[in-house]
C-alpha positions as CSV (number, residue, x, y, z in Angstrom):
1,M,135.1,110.7,38.2
2,T,134.6,107.1,37.4
3,D,131.4,105.6,37.0
4,T,131.6,103.3,40.2
5,P,133.0,104.6,42.8
6,L,134.5,102.4,45.2
7,T,132.3,102.0,48.2
8,E,133.2,101.4,51.8
9,S,133.4,97.6,51.7
10,D,135.7,98.2,48.7
11,L,137.9,100.9,50.7
12,R,138.0,98.5,53.6
13,A,139.2,95.6,51.9
14,A,141.5,97.6,49.9
15,I,143.2,99.2,53.2
16,E,143.5,95.8,54.5
17,R,145.1,94.5,51.4
18,E,147.6,97.3,51.6
19,M,148.6,97.6,55.2
20,P,151.7,95.1,55.4
21,G,153.5,97.1,52.3
22,V,152.2,100.5,54.0
23,R,153.8,99.3,57.2
24,A,156.7,98.0,55.7
25,D,157.1,101.6,53.7
26,L,156.7,103.1,57.1
27,E,159.9,101.0,58.8
28,R,162.1,101.8,55.5
29,L,161.3,105.5,56.2
30,V,162.1,105.3,60.1
31,R,165.4,103.9,59.4
32,I,166.3,107.5,57.5
33,P,167.4,109.7,60.4
34,G,166.1,112.8,58.5
35,I,166.9,115.5,61.3
36,A,166.9,119.1,59.9
37,F,168.5,121.1,63.1
38,D,172.0,122.4,62.6
39,G,174.8,120.2,63.1
40,F,173.0,117.1,61.9
41,D,173.8,115.4,58.3
42,H,171.4,116.8,56.0
43,S,172.2,114.5,53.2
44,E,169.9,112.4,55.3
45,L,167.2,114.7,54.6
46,D,168.1,114.1,50.8
47,R,167.5,110.5,51.3
48,S,164.4,110.6,53.6
49,A,162.8,113.2,50.7
50,E,163.8,110.8,47.8
51,A,162.2,108.2,49.6
52,V,159.1,109.7,49.7
53,A,158.8,111.2,46.5
54,E,159.5,107.3,45.2
55,L,156.4,106.1,47.2
56,A,154.2,109.2,45.4
57,R,155.4,108.6,42.3
58,G,154.0,104.7,42.8
59,C,150.5,106.4,43.4
60,G,150.6,107.8,39.8
61,L,151.5,111.6,41.2
62,D,153.6,113.9,39.3
63,V,156.1,114.3,41.7
64,Q,159.3,117.2,42.1
65,V,161.5,117.6,44.9
66,A,161.6,122.0,46.2
67,S,163.4,123.5,48.8
68,A,163.2,127.3,48.3
69,G,166.5,127.4,49.8
70,G,165.6,125.1,53.2
71,R,165.6,121.7,53.8
72,P,164.1,119.6,50.7
73,A,159.9,119.1,50.6
74,V,158.0,116.6,48.5
75,I,155.1,118.0,46.3
76,G,153.1,115.7,44.2
77,T,150.0,116.4,42.3
78,R,147.0,114.4,40.4
79,A,144.4,116.7,38.6
80,A,140.5,116.0,39.7
81,P,138.1,114.8,37.7
82,P,135.7,117.1,36.6
83,G,133.7,118.8,38.9
84,A,135.6,117.3,42.0
85,P,137.3,118.8,45.0
86,T,141.1,119.1,45.3
87,V,142.5,117.9,48.6
88,L,145.8,119.0,50.1
89,L,147.4,116.4,52.1
90,Y,150.3,117.6,54.1
91,A,152.5,115.5,56.5
92,H,156.3,116.1,57.2
93,H,159.1,113.7,57.0
94,D,161.8,115.3,59.1
95,V,161.9,114.4,62.9
96,Q,163.4,115.3,65.9
97,P,166.5,114.4,67.0
98,V,166.9,111.1,69.2
99,G,168.4,112.6,72.4
100,D,169.8,110.5,75.0
101,L,170.0,107.0,73.6
102,S,170.3,105.6,77.0
103,L,166.9,106.6,78.0
104,W,165.4,104.3,74.5
105,E,164.7,100.7,75.3
106,S,165.4,99.5,71.7
107,D,167.1,101.5,69.0
108,P,165.4,104.5,67.8
109,L,166.3,104.0,64.5
110,E,165.2,100.3,64.1
111,P,161.7,99.7,64.5
112,V,160.4,97.2,66.9
113,E,156.9,96.0,68.0
114,R,156.0,95.8,71.5
115,D,152.3,95.0,72.7
116,G,150.6,96.3,69.6
117,R,152.9,99.5,69.3
118,L,155.8,99.9,66.6
119,Y,158.9,102.0,68.7
120,A,161.1,104.3,66.7
121,R,161.8,108.1,66.1
122,G,159.5,109.8,64.0
123,V,157.4,106.5,63.5
124,A,154.2,108.5,64.6
125,D,155.6,112.5,64.7
126,D,155.1,112.4,61.1
127,K,156.4,109.2,58.8
128,A,152.9,108.0,59.8
129,G,151.2,110.5,58.7
130,V,153.4,110.3,55.6
131,M,151.9,106.6,55.2
132,A,148.5,107.4,56.1
133,H,148.4,109.7,52.5
134,I,149.9,107.1,50.8
135,A,147.9,104.0,52.2
136,A,144.7,106.2,51.0
137,L,146.1,106.9,47.6
138,R,147.1,103.3,47.2
139,A,143.8,102.5,48.1
140,F,142.0,104.0,45.1
141,G,144.5,103.3,42.7
142,D,143.3,104.8,39.3
143,A,140.2,105.3,40.8
144,L,140.7,108.5,42.6
145,P,137.6,110.9,43.0
146,V,139.2,114.1,43.9
147,G,142.1,115.6,43.0
148,V,145.1,115.6,45.1
149,V,148.1,117.5,46.2
150,L,150.8,115.8,48.0
151,F,152.9,117.9,50.2
152,V,155.4,116.8,52.6
153,E,157.8,119.1,54.4
154,G,161.2,118.7,55.5
155,E,161.8,121.0,58.3
156,E,158.4,121.2,60.5
157,E,160.5,120.1,63.6
158,F,163.1,122.8,63.0
159,G,160.6,125.7,62.3
160,S,159.2,125.7,59.1
161,A,161.7,128.3,58.3
162,S,161.2,127.9,54.6
163,L,157.8,127.3,54.6
164,S,156.2,130.3,53.3
165,R,158.6,130.8,50.4
166,L,157.6,127.0,49.2
167,L,154.1,128.1,49.0
168,E,154.5,131.3,47.7
169,E,156.7,129.8,45.1
170,H,154.6,126.9,44.3
171,H,151.2,128.5,45.1
172,E,149.5,127.3,41.7
173,E,150.3,123.6,42.5
174,L,149.4,123.5,45.9
175,D,146.2,125.3,45.9
176,A,143.0,123.2,47.1
177,D,140.0,123.4,48.3
178,V,140.7,120.9,51.3
179,I,143.7,121.1,53.3
180,V,144.4,117.7,55.4
181,L,147.3,118.9,58.0
182,A,148.1,115.0,59.5
183,D,150.3,116.1,62.1
184,S,147.7,115.8,65.5
185,V,146.4,113.9,67.9
186,N,143.6,111.8,68.2
187,W,141.6,111.9,71.9
188,E,142.5,108.4,72.7
189,I,142.9,105.0,71.8
190,G,139.4,104.1,70.3
191,T,138.1,107.5,69.7
192,P,139.1,109.8,67.4
193,S,139.0,113.3,66.8
194,L,139.2,116.5,65.1
195,T,141.8,119.2,66.4
196,T,139.9,122.9,66.2
197,S,142.0,124.6,68.2
198,L,145.4,125.4,69.0
199,R,147.0,127.8,71.8
200,G,149.6,130.5,70.0
201,A,153.3,130.6,71.6
202,L,155.7,133.3,72.6
203,S,159.4,132.0,73.2
204,C,161.7,134.9,74.7
205,Y,164.7,135.8,77.0
206,V,164.4,137.9,79.9
207,E,167.6,139.3,81.4
208,V,168.3,141.0,84.8
209,R,171.2,143.1,85.4
210,T,172.1,144.6,88.7
211,L,175.5,145.0,88.6
212,S,178.7,146.0,86.1
213,H,180.6,143.0,87.3
214,A,180.3,140.1,90.1
215,V,181.5,141.1,94.1
216,H,182.4,139.2,96.8
217,S,179.3,138.2,98.4
218,G,180.5,138.7,102.1
219,M,181.8,142.1,101.1
220,F,178.6,143.3,99.6
221,G,175.7,140.9,100.4
222,G,173.3,142.3,102.1
223,P,172.5,146.3,101.1
224,V,173.5,145.3,97.3
225,P,171.1,143.3,95.1
226,D,172.4,140.5,93.2
227,A,170.3,139.3,89.5
228,L,170.1,135.8,90.1
229,T,167.6,136.7,93.4
230,A,166.1,139.7,91.5
231,L,165.2,137.1,88.7
232,C,163.8,134.8,90.8
233,R,161.6,137.5,92.5
234,L,160.8,138.8,89.1
235,I,159.9,134.9,87.6
236,A,157.4,135.0,90.9
237,T,155.3,137.6,89.9
238,L,154.0,135.6,86.6
239,H,151.7,133.7,88.5
240,D,149.2,133.9,91.0
241,D,148.9,132.1,94.4
242,A,146.2,129.2,92.4
243,G,149.3,129.3,89.8
244,D,147.3,131.2,86.9
245,V,149.1,133.8,84.7
246,A,148.9,136.7,86.6
247,V,150.1,138.7,83.5
248,E,147.4,141.6,82.9
249,G,146.2,141.8,79.0
250,L,146.9,138.3,78.5
251,H,143.4,136.8,76.6
252,Q,141.6,134.0,77.7
253,S,139.1,132.4,75.5
254,P,135.5,131.1,76.8
255,S,134.9,127.4,77.3
256,R,134.9,124.9,74.5
257,A,136.0,122.0,75.6
258,R,133.1,119.8,74.9
259,V,135.0,116.5,76.6
260,D,135.9,115.5,80.3
261,Y,139.6,115.8,80.8
262,P,139.7,113.7,84.2
263,V,142.7,115.3,86.4
264,D,144.0,111.9,87.1
265,R,144.0,111.2,83.2
266,V,146.6,114.5,82.6
267,R,148.8,113.4,85.8
268,D,149.3,110.5,84.4
269,E,150.0,111.5,81.1
270,A,152.3,114.3,82.3
271,G,153.9,112.1,84.9
272,V,152.9,114.7,87.7
273,L,154.9,113.3,90.9
274,D,153.0,111.8,93.8
275,G,152.3,114.8,96.4
276,V,152.4,117.7,93.4
277,G,149.1,119.6,92.8
278,L,148.0,120.8,89.4
279,I,148.1,124.5,88.8
280,G,145.3,127.3,87.3
281,T,141.9,127.1,87.8
282,G,138.9,125.9,85.7
283,G,138.7,122.7,84.2
284,V,141.8,121.1,83.2
285,A,140.5,120.7,79.2
286,D,140.2,124.3,79.4
287,R,143.6,125.5,81.3
288,L,145.0,123.3,78.5
289,W,143.3,124.7,75.5
290,N,141.7,127.7,76.5
291,K,143.6,130.0,78.6
292,P,147.4,131.0,78.8
293,A,150.1,129.3,80.1
294,L,153.3,130.5,81.3
295,S,156.8,128.5,81.9
296,V,160.2,128.9,82.5
297,V,161.9,126.4,80.6
298,G,165.8,127.7,81.0
299,L,168.3,129.7,83.2
300,D,171.6,131.1,82.4
301,A,173.4,131.4,85.6
302,P,176.4,130.0,87.4
303,A,175.9,126.4,87.8
304,A,175.9,125.7,91.4
305,R,178.4,123.2,92.1
306,E,181.0,125.9,90.2
307,A,179.4,128.8,91.5
308,P,181.6,130.8,93.4
309,A,180.8,133.0,96.6
310,A,179.7,136.3,94.7
311,L,176.9,138.4,93.7
312,V,176.0,137.5,90.3
313,P,175.7,140.5,87.8
314,S,173.3,139.3,85.6
315,A,171.0,136.5,85.1
316,R,168.6,135.3,82.3
317,A,165.7,133.0,81.9
318,K,164.0,131.7,78.8
319,L,160.2,132.0,79.1
320,N,157.7,130.0,77.2
321,V,154.4,131.6,77.1
322,R,151.4,129.6,75.6
323,L,148.3,131.6,74.3
324,A,144.8,131.5,74.3
325,P,143.2,131.2,71.0
326,G,142.1,135.0,70.0
327,D,145.0,136.7,71.6
328,D,147.5,138.4,69.4
329,P,150.7,137.5,69.8
330,G,152.0,141.2,69.4
331,K,149.6,142.6,72.1
332,A,150.3,139.4,74.4
333,Y,154.1,140.1,73.9
334,A,153.5,143.9,74.7
335,A,151.9,142.4,78.1
336,L,153.9,140.4,79.1
337,E,157.3,143.4,78.6
338,A,155.2,145.7,80.4
339,H,154.4,143.3,83.3
340,L,158.1,142.6,83.5
341,R,159.5,146.1,83.7
342,E,156.5,147.3,86.4
343,H,157.6,144.3,88.4
344,A,161.5,144.4,88.4
345,P,162.5,144.6,92.1
346,W,164.7,146.9,93.5
347,G,165.1,148.9,90.2
348,A,167.2,146.2,88.3
349,Q,167.6,146.8,84.9
350,V,165.3,144.1,82.6
351,S,165.3,143.5,78.4
352,L,163.9,141.4,76.6
353,D,164.7,139.2,73.4
354,L,161.7,137.6,71.5
355,E,162.4,134.3,69.9
356,L,159.3,132.9,68.1
357,S,155.9,133.9,68.2
358,V,152.9,131.7,66.7
359,P,149.5,132.7,66.3
360,A,147.3,130.7,68.1
361,Y,143.9,128.6,65.4
362,A,140.5,128.0,66.1
363,V,138.1,127.0,63.6
364,D,134.0,127.0,63.0
365,A,134.1,123.3,62.6
366,S,130.9,122.8,60.9
367,G,129.8,122.5,57.1
368,P,130.1,119.8,54.4
369,V,133.7,119.0,54.9
370,Y,133.6,118.1,58.5
371,D,130.5,116.6,57.8
372,A,132.3,114.3,55.8
373,A,135.0,113.9,58.0
374,R,133.3,113.3,61.0
375,A,131.2,110.1,58.7
376,A,134.8,108.9,57.8
377,F,136.3,108.8,61.4
378,R,132.6,107.3,62.6
379,A,133.0,104.6,60.2
380,A,136.3,103.9,60.5
381,W,136.0,103.6,64.3
382,D,132.9,101.6,63.8
383,G,130.3,103.7,64.8
384,I,132.5,105.9,67.7
385,E,131.4,109.4,67.3
386,P,134.4,111.5,66.9
387,V,135.1,114.4,69.2
388,D,136.5,118.3,68.8
389,I,139.4,118.5,70.6
390,G,142.0,121.2,71.4
391,V,145.7,121.5,71.9
392,G,147.7,123.0,74.6
393,G,150.6,123.5,71.8
394,G,150.9,125.6,68.7
395,I,151.5,124.3,65.4
396,P,153.0,127.2,63.4
397,F,152.4,125.7,59.7
398,V,148.5,125.9,60.5
399,S,148.2,129.3,60.3
400,V,150.8,129.7,57.5
401,F,148.6,127.5,55.4
402,G,145.4,129.9,56.4
403,G,147.2,132.8,55.4
404,F,148.2,131.5,52.0
405,F,144.7,129.4,51.1
406,P,142.3,131.4,53.0
407,S,139.4,129.8,51.1
408,A,140.6,126.5,52.1
409,V,138.7,124.5,54.5
410,T,141.4,122.8,56.8
411,L,141.1,119.8,58.8
412,L,143.3,118.9,61.5
413,T,144.0,115.2,62.1
414,G,146.6,112.9,63.2
415,V,147.9,109.6,64.3
416,E,148.8,109.9,67.8
417,D,147.4,109.3,71.1
418,P,148.0,110.2,74.3
419,Q,151.0,107.1,74.6
420,T,152.7,108.4,71.5
421,N,155.7,110.3,73.3
422,A,156.1,112.5,70.7
423,H,159.6,114.2,70.4
424,S,160.5,111.8,73.6
425,P,162.2,108.5,74.3
426,N,160.4,105.5,72.9
427,E,158.1,107.5,70.8
428,S,155.6,104.6,69.3
429,L,152.6,104.1,66.8
430,H,149.3,101.9,67.8
431,L,149.1,99.8,65.0
432,G,145.6,99.3,65.2
433,E,145.0,102.8,65.8
434,F,147.0,103.6,62.2
435,A,145.1,101.1,60.0
436,R,142.1,103.3,61.1
437,V,143.6,106.4,60.6
438,C,144.4,105.2,57.0
439,L,140.9,103.5,56.3
440,A,139.3,107.1,58.0
441,E,141.5,109.3,55.3
442,A,140.3,107.0,52.3
443,L,137.0,107.1,53.4
444,L,137.0,111.2,53.7
445,L,138.1,111.1,50.1
446,A,135.6,109.0,48.8
447,N,133.1,111.3,50.9
448,L,134.5,114.5,49.2
449,G,134.5,113.0,46.2
450,A,130.8,112.6,46.5
451,T,130.9,116.9,46.7
452,A,131.4,117.0,43.1
453,G,129.8,119.7,41.5
454,R,129.1,121.5,44.9
455,T,131.3,124.1,46.9
456,P,132.8,122.2,49.6
457,S,133.1,125.2,51.7
């Protein structure tokens, strides 16, 4: 450890000095369309990984690009000063597909600033996360007060299929006392947050069959049930009249929300149409973070315009279930299966196919590491107190890291805000908040360095 640690004033000046270069490098990363989904040019992921590796080498890290049979990840390391903790900094360099270009107000691969926000695919999710780590490392130069492991994944948006193999093969290099996962969201512009809970998820297909083949609706309609109507009636049993999930056996967490989530805000952020009411009971934050949710996100059935006058023999729906923290995905899936079989109308045959299972996440956000993080956020946001939030969606890699490094303290942070539009057209990054995120991470590393000789957990 250096004899003269950098002060808060030093780090503020360093981040201010580095931000123009950080933004330029962020824009260069954004112009590389690294998409891990099948059917896309994966050589762009190689380019993206090498660009990140070059940035990491510029920070004095020992760098390797690793794949473990999947898309390329970047691992950079720098040993800790004597007695100091090691901090793993996570982000991902792959991005979502851009989707329908007509819905973008500008080229999604050419970053454009409008009203203090930078617009492009991946600019926030999660290339700004990558660059927040780089900014903090640049601010310290050779005076890093902690050991660092930079881990930038290359297929998070594609489900992190090879992540477990990577963590197993590189466990020794990646082992750390503190893990900073920079892929979440802040509460609002001007208010930083720590994500302390995530709902789990189940994604599955339910298929209903009533006939061996399609038959004429005029000749048999009436006494003979069709599968599409049966499926509709089955789906209708999944919620009660208030809109709460009606599957017996799904867990509901105790209220943890410490912030007010106004109804008008969630309506605006979700784009709820005039006259359409919200569903479920209880506070909005608890409905989003601590209660189960179930949505029908797709249907396989004849297209309406081309549909013949025939009874449909089979129909299939894709269900997305969000699990409250504390629920077990296996038990939840068994409860859902039991409900669907029990409520199948008219003796219709029901089959299920599980596509994805993601555990929920919840943490007791107390102790020296969380104190260090909150102090860093408070300073970076000029005295604004950070808030603990939940997130309604699951982030699979969070539980994976917890399984491989159970003794590490995990901080789930992020660069996004409610206007970011991650995964959607016109994704954007608030540049003022991004600068605060970069400063906060530098201050966090300084605060953790001050724990040298003391256990961080």
